[in-house]
N, C-alpha and C positions, 0 to 999 in steps of 0.2 A: 414350684413346690414339688419336692420329691415325696410321693406317697408310697409308703411301704406296703407291699402286697400282702394279702391275707395268707398266702403260703409261706411268707417270710416271718411275719409277726402274727403268731397264732393266739387269738383271744377267744376264750370260751364264752358260753352263754351268759355267765354272770359278770362278764367284763373283766375276768382275771386272765393273766398271762398263763399259757398252757401248762408248763411243767411245774412251776412252783405254786400255781393256783392262788396267786395273790392279786388283788387290785392295788392301784397306786397308793391309796390311803391306808393300806393295811401293812405297810412296812415303815420302819423308822430309818433315819439317816445314819444311825450307827447299827451295824449288823455283825453279829457273831456267826461264823459258819462252823459247822461241825460235820464230820463225815458220817457218823453213826446216827441214824434217825432216832434211836432211843436216847441219845445224848441231849436232844432238844429239851426234853422235860427235865433233865438233870441241870440244865442251865436255867430254864424258866421257873423252876421251883424257888429260885432266889428272887424272882420279881415280886414287887409289892402288889402289883395288879397286872392282869392280862386282858388285853382288848380283843385280840384276834387269835384264832387257832385255825390253820389251814393245812390240808394234806392232799397230795397226789403222788402216788407211787412212793418212792423213797424220799420225796421232798416234803418236809414238814416245816412249817413256820409258826412261831409264837411271837407275838408283839405285845409289849407291855411297858411297865415303868419300874425302875428302881429309884426310889425317891422321886425327883423331878425329871430324871433322865429317861427319855423314851428310847427303847432298844428292841431290836428284833433278833431272834436266833433262828437260823435256817439250816437244815441238814442238806448236804450236797451229795451224799453217797461217796464212794471211794473213786478216786482217779481223776486225771485231767480232763477226760471226756465229760464227766459230770460237771466239773468246774466250768467248762465251756458253756454248758446250758445255764447254770445258776448265775454266773457273772453277767452273761448277756441279758438274762431276764431281769435281774436286779437293776441293771443299768436302764433297761427299757422302762421299768416301772417309774423311774424318776425323770428320765430324759426324753421319752417319746410320748406325745399326746395321743392317747388311745382313740379319741374321737376322730381326729383328722388323720391319724397314722403318719404324722410328720415329726421330725426331730424338733424339740423345743428350742427357742431362741436362747433362753437362759438355762444353762446346764447346771446340774446339781452334782457335787462331789460327795460320795458316801465314805464313811469310815467302815472298812471291812476287816474284821479280825478273825483269822482262823484259830480255833482252839482244838488241837488234835493230839495224836500220839505219833511217836517217831522212834527210830533207832539211832543211837549214838555211834559216831565213827571215830571218836577219840576216847581213849581209856579214861582220861580224867574228867569226862562228862558222864557221871554215873547214872544208873537207872534211878528213876523217881525224881530226877532233877528237871529243870525247865530250860528250854532254849528259845530265844527270840531271834528270828532269822534276819540277818542283815541283807542277804540276797537270796533269791531263788534261782538255782542253776538247773535248767531243764534238760533232761535226757529224753523227754517225752514227745518232742517235736510239735506240740500243739501250736506254739506261737509262730512256727514256720508257715502256717496257713494264713497268717495275718500280717499286714504291713506294720512293722514296728522298728524302732531305732534304739540304739544304746548310747549312753554317754561315754566319755573317754575312759573313765575308770572301769566301767563294765566291759568295754572292748579289750582293755589290757588284761583284766582278770580272765576273760574268756579265751583270749589268745594264749595266755600262759597255761590255762587248763587243757586246752586242746593239744598243746605241745607236750604237756606232761602225761596226759591220760592215754593218748594215742588210741582212741576208740576206733573201731572199724567204721569206715564211712557208711556202710550199709546199715549200721545200728542206729546212729543218731547224728543229728546236726545240732549240737547244744546251743542254748541261748541263756542269757542271764539278765536279771532285772533286780534293782535294789528295792528295799522296803520303803514305805512311806515314812520319811524321817520325823514328821510331826507325831507319829504314833510310836515309832521305835524309841525315841528319847524318853518316853514315859515308862518303858519296860526294860529297866536296867538292873535295879536292885533285885537280887534273887534269881536272875536269869544269866545263863551262859549265852554267848552270842557267836555267830558264825554263819558261813554260807550253808544253806540247806539245798541238797540235791533232790530233785523230784524225778522219780522213776515211773515208767509206764506199767509196772507190775510189781508184785510182792515177792515172787520167787526168783526166777532167773534174772530179771532186771535188777534185783537187789543182791545178786550173787549167791542165792540159796540153791543148794543142790539136793534134790530128792532122787528122781529117777532119770532126769534128762541132763545131758552134759551141757556145759556153758561155752559160748564163743568168747566170753570175756572173763575167764577165771581169775584174772588179776584185778578185777574191778574194785573190790574192797580196799586192797592195798593202795591202788592208784588214788582213790578218793581220800583215804586217811592221810597219805603222805603229801598231798598237794598243799602248797601255800604260796601266797603272792603278797609280799609285804606283810602287813598285819592280818591279812585275810587267810583263813583256812576253812576247810569243810568240817562242820560240826556234826551233821546228822543227815539222814535222808528219809524220805517219805513219798507221798504220791499226789500232792496238790499244790504245794507252795509256789513253784515257778509259774504255774498256770494262773494262779491268783495274782501274783505280782505282775506278770507280763500283761494280762488283760486289764488289770486295774490301772496300770500306767497308761496304756493306750486310751482307755475310756475316761481317764482323769479322776480316778478314785484313789483314796489313801488306804493302803493295804499293809497288813502285818500278819505274820504267821507265828503262832506260839505253840510249842510242842512240849508235852510231857514225855520224857524219855522212858520207854517201857522195855527197851532192849539195848544192850551194849554189845555191838558186833565184834568188838576187839577183845573184851574180857569174856565174851560168850555168856553173859548174864541176862536173865529176864526178870522183870519186876515180879515180886511176890504178891503185890496188890496194885495192879495198874489202875484199877477203878479209883482207889484212894488218891493216887497221884493226879489223875484227871480231875477229880473233885477239888483237890487243893488248887490246881491251876485255874479251874473255873472261878472259884471264890476270889483268888488273887486278881484275875483278869477283870471280873465285874467290879471289884473294889476300885481299881484304877480307872476303869471306864466311868464310873459314877463320879469320882472325885476330880478327875483331870481332863476328861474329854468333853 
């Protein structure tokens, strides 16, 4: 029996896992993740009832019901480093016995749906529209710290991307993972689709120039012009590839949904990004309640 040490699995005095501050019974098997802690209440205000509210640092979780559907919403904060914390801890809450500190014999698969904002990389995907990510393509390197594998299609897309983009080797070793197909198939009507690139930052890693010069000034053009068969890059942000990569290794079903608040090709920014996010939240929760 492999007992997980206290330094590896940190459980606080009330029996909750350290960062997200939840006990196993305090999360549902369907979880909405949002980057912005303030967005948690923008999701949970649509719940018919709320059972639990927990907070530690930027990690806020509300668990309740919409109709008969039990659901949690958890804030991750921005970036793949925070996703590393949240995905590991959500998995631990359902798949590790906190009393014995051992992995359970029967594992649970969660439905994890990211609802966030993003920048479009295609002119015809306008601001205030929605994207459901078919794949997460990571420039963030997180999954290179974990043992993971790719299917044949993912390998082919990644090989084609590396040949096309010609990123400096010192910048990134990209990886790619597909969405959970059982979730993706429910988010078709009203959604654009495509590969979502995940970057390890908001400015230079997404091709923005303020006062520092870039080593990859052609990045936006390289991402926008890439295609492989029916696949193209639709948008980029800062969490999707980490969610998809970790979710696949851990056996969870993951999907990333984005409200487009900027179009990097037409240089437009949404006049009311909050309204776009609210519309995406309502649409997502309606599908979750009725189809998942």
